[in-house]
Each structure stands twice: as C-alpha cells, then as structure tokens.
C-alpha positions in Angstrom: 0.7 8.3 -11.9 4.1 6.6 -11.6 3.1 5.1 -8.3 -0.2 3.9 -9.9 1.8 2.4 -12.7 4.1 0.6 -10.2 1.2 -0.9 -8.4 -0.3 -2.0 -11.7 2.9 -3.7 -12.7 2.8 -5.6 -9.4 -0.7 -6.7 -10.1 0.2 -7.8 -13.6 3.2 -9.7 -12.3 0.9 -11.5 -9.9 -1.6 -12.3 -12.6 1.1 -13.7 -14.8 2.3 -15.9 -11.9 -1.3 -17.1 -11.3 -1.7 -18.1 -15.0 1.7 -19.8 -15.2 1.2 -21.8 -12.0 -2.6 -22.2 -12.2 -2.5 -21.7 -8.5 -5.9 -23.0 -7.4 -4.6 -23.7 -3.9 -3.1 -20.2 -3.7 -6.5 -18.8 -4.8 -8.2 -20.4 -1.9 -5.7 -18.9 0.5 -5.3 -15.5 -1.1 -9.0 -14.6 -1.2 -9.4 -14.4 2.6 -6.0 -12.7 3.0 -7.0 -10.1 0.5 -10.3 -9.7 2.3 -8.5 -9.0 5.5 -6.4 -6.3 3.7 -9.6 -4.6 2.5 -11.1 -4.6 6.0 -7.8 -3.2 7.4 -7.5 -0.5 4.8 -11.1 0.6 5.4 -11.0 0.6 9.2 -7.4 1.7 9.8 -6.9 4.1 6.9 -9.8 5.3 4.8 -12.7 5.7 7.3 -10.6 7.4 10.0 -9.4 9.9 7.4 -13.0 10.5 6.3 -14.3 10.9 9.9 -11.6 13.3 10.7 -12.3 15.5 7.7 -16.1 15.5 7.7 -19.3 15.4 9.8 -19.6 12.0 11.4 -23.2 11.2 10.7 -22.8 12.2 7.1 -19.6 10.2 6.7 -21.3 7.2 8.2 -24.3 7.6 5.9 -22.0 7.6 2.8 -20.1 4.7 4.1 -23.4 2.7 4.3 -24.3 4.0 0.8 -20.9 2.7 -0.5 -21.7 -0.8 1.0 -25.2 -0.7 -0.6 -24.1 0.4 -4.1 -21.4 -2.3 -4.2 -23.9 -4.8 -3.0 -26.1 -4.0 -5.9 -23.1 -4.2 -8.3 -21.9 -7.6 -7.0 -25.5 -8.9 -7.3 -25.7 -7.7 -10.9 -22.3 -9.3 -11.7 -22.9 -12.4 -9.7 -23.4 -14.6 -12.7 -20.0 -13.7 -14.1 -17.9 -14.8 -11.2 -15.2 -17.4 -11.9 -16.4 -20.3 -14.0 -14.7 -22.7 -16.4 -16.1 -21.0 -19.5 -14.2 -22.1 -22.6 -15.1 -19.5 -25.2 -14.1 -15.9 -25.7 -17.7 -14.8 -25.7 -18.2 -16.4 -22.3 -15.1 -14.6 -21.1 -16.5 -11.1 -21.9 -18.8 -10.8 -18.8 -15.8 -12.0 -16.6 -13.5 -9.4 -18.2 -16.2 -6.7 -17.7 -16.5 -7.5 -14.0 -12.8 -7.8 -13.3 -12.0 -4.7 -15.4 -14.5 -2.7 -13.5 -13.0 -3.7 -10.2 -9.5 -2.8 -11.4 -10.8 0.6 -12.5 -12.2 1.2 -9.1 -8.9 0.1 -7.5 -7.2 2.8 -9.5 -9.8 5.3 -8.5 -9.2 4.5 -4.8 -5.4 4.6 -5.2 -5.7 8.2 -6.6 -8.1 9.0 -3.7 -5.3 8.1 -1.2 -3.2 10.8 -2.7 -5.5 13.3 -1.0 -4.8 11.9 2.5 -3.6 14.7 4.7 -1.4 12.3 6.7 1.4 11.3 4.5 2.1 8.2 6.8 -1.4 7.0 6.2 -1.1 7.5 2.5 2.1 5.4 2.4 0.4 2.7 4.5 -2.5 2.6 2.1 -0.2 2.3 -0.9 1.6 -0.7 0.8 -1.7 -2.3 1.6 -3.1 -1.8 -1.9 0.2 -3.2 -3.4 -0.3 -6.4 -1.3 -4.0 -6.5 -2.2 -3.2 -6.1 -5.9 -0.5 -8.8 -5.8 -2.7 -11.3 -4.0 -5.7 -10.5 -6.2 -3.5 -10.6 -9.3 -2.4 -14.2 -8.5 -6.0 -15.2 -7.9 -7.1 -13.4 -11.1 -4.5 -15.3 -13.1 -5.7 -18.6 -11.8 -9.3 -17.7 -12.7 -8.5 -16.7 -16.2 -6.3 -19.8 -16.7 -9.4 -21.9 -15.8 -11.6 -19.9 -18.2 -9.2 -19.7 -21.1 -7.4 -22.8 -22.5 -4.6 -20.8 -24.2 -2.1 -19.6 -21.7 -1.0 -16.6 -23.7 -4.5 -15.4 -24.1 -5.2 -15.9 -20.4 -2.2 -13.7 -19.6 -3.4 -11.0 -22.1 -6.9 -11.0 -20.6 -5.6 -10.7 -17.0 -3.1 -8.0 -17.9 -5.7 -6.0 -19.8 -8.0 -6.1 -16.8 -5.3 -5.0 -14.4 -4.4 -2.1 -16.8 -7.8 -0.6 -16.0 -6.2 0.4 -12.7 -4.4 3.1 -14.5 -7.6 4.3 -16.3 -9.4 4.6 -12.9 -6.6 6.6 -11.4 -6.5 8.9 -14.5 -10.3 9.5 -14.2 -10.0 10.4 -10.5 -7.1 12.8 -11.2 -9.0 14.4 -14.1 -12.0 15.3 -12.0 -10.5 15.9 -8.6 -9.7 19.5 -9.3 -13.4 20.1 -10.1 -14.7 18.6 -6.9 -14.8 20.3 -3.5 -12.9 19.0 -0.5 -16.2 18.2 1.2 -17.4 16.1 -1.7 -14.1 14.3 -1.8 -14.5 13.4 1.9 -17.9 12.0 1.2 -16.6 10.0 -1.8 -13.8 8.7 0.5 -16.4 7.5 3.0 -18.3 5.7 0.2 -15.0 4.2 -0.8 -14.5 2.9 2.7 -17.9 1.3 2.6 -17.1 -0.4 -0.7 -14.0 -1.9 0.8 -16.0 -3.2 3.7 -18.5 -4.8 1.4 -16.0 -6.3 -0.9 -14.1 -7.7 2.1 -17.2 -9.2 3.5 -18.3 -10.7 0.1 -14.8 -12.2 -0.5 -14.8 -13.8 3.0 -18.2 -15.4 2.3 -16.8 -16.9 -1.0 -13.7 -18.2 0.8 -15.7 -19.6 3.7 -17.8 -21.7 1.4 -14.6 -23.0 -0.3 -12.3 -23.4 2.7 -14.4 -23.5 5.8 -14.9 -20.9 8.5 -11.8 -21.3 10.7 -9.1 -21.3 8.0 -10.8 -18.3 6.3 -11.0 -16.3 9.5 -7.4 -17.1 10.4 -6.0 -16.0 7.0 -8.3 -12.9 6.9 -7.1 -11.9 10.4 -3.5 -12.1 9.1 -4.3 -9.7 6.3 -6.2 -7.4 8.7 -3.4 -7.4 11.3 -0.8 -6.7 8.5 -2.6 -3.4 7.6 -2.9 -2.5 11.3 0.8 -3.0 11.8 1.7 -1.0 8.6 -0.5 1.8 9.7 1.1 2.0 13.1 4.6 2.0 11.7 3.8 4.9 9.4 2.1 7.2 11.9 
C-alpha cells in the first residue's frame, strides 16, 4: 500500500500542476503519450504474464472480454467527458467517471503485485507512475476548465486520484479469496481494458491533434515501456 500511496501522490502532484498551469497544450500532448504507455503495459507486461500463467485461448477470450466491457463503460460515460461545465452539479458526472478510472488504476496496480517476475512488476510500476503523472496533469487541466475556482478544481482532481488507493485496497481485500487461475483471467481482462483505453485515448487525441503527431507521441510512450521492460528483465 505504500507503493500505491506513492503513485497516488505522483498523480495528485500532476493534477495540481495541471490545474495551476491550465495546461491545455500539455493535455493534447500527454493524452497520446499516456495511450502509448497503456498499450506498452498491456503488450509488454500484463498479457505476457497472463499467457504464461494460463491457457492461451481462455486468456485471449478474457482479454477480448476486458476490451468489450470497457467499451460499454466508455460508451455509458461518453457524455461526461471533458466539457466546460460551470456548476458543481455538472461536475458530478465527470467526477464519477474519473473517480471510477482511478479506482481501476489502483486495482491494476495491486494486480501487478502478483507478477511472478519481479522485474516485470517493477517495470509495470514505473510505467503506471508515468501514466498517472501524465494523466494527472491532463486531469488537472480538465477540472480547471470545468471549475472556475482553482482551489475547488484541485480538491476535485485530488479526490478523484485518491480513489486509486481505494481500488488497490479492494483488490488486496479479495485477492486471498480468489484462486490463482481466476487471478490470471482477471489479469487478462485487465490487459484488454488497457488496450481499449489506449485505443480510445488515441482516437480522442487524433481528432484534436491530427494523425501523425498523435502516432509519434504514442509511439514514444509505447517505446518507453518496451525499454523499461527490457531493462528490468
């Protein structure tokens, strides 16, 4: 939980920086970079671990299931994506969506503790730290656009990021009651969720920035995770 708390502090620091600088330009650049990180963590770290521990067809099926479930979730929450809403009531759907994503981040961080390869676990934690920092800055910019009072924007963003700790606690609480086989399948679904979230974020960034800049920055994030995973093998 100390490691989860450390990553959460990184995310909150990024969110505060995003609020204070209102970094709209950084938001456009950080979204595809974060997408590349998600793709890299899924393809270099999570899915190889799942395929090594479980039956390949079953793992592939749960990976697809994770993509599908997150697709449904994003569709349901599509109407609450960043918008310049100026009331606290209007902020509630945004807080719900972002808080849920942070909770799932914490769940996934706790999942990585079960990696048999310690090097892969360290690589995942580094990648998730980069992802939370980049996402935190973008999140801060989003809340600054939605909330005219800077202090309240910081409070909303920090509160959402604190859900990371809640997600990790929930995972830790039930992990002892779930078999190793079930954990492998959940890990595969987690990899699928990373693939979907990376794809979805790239589509958002492509519409904002264009195809070539988006692919270039996403490739940088993807290559970063590849390099980190190689260094820690």
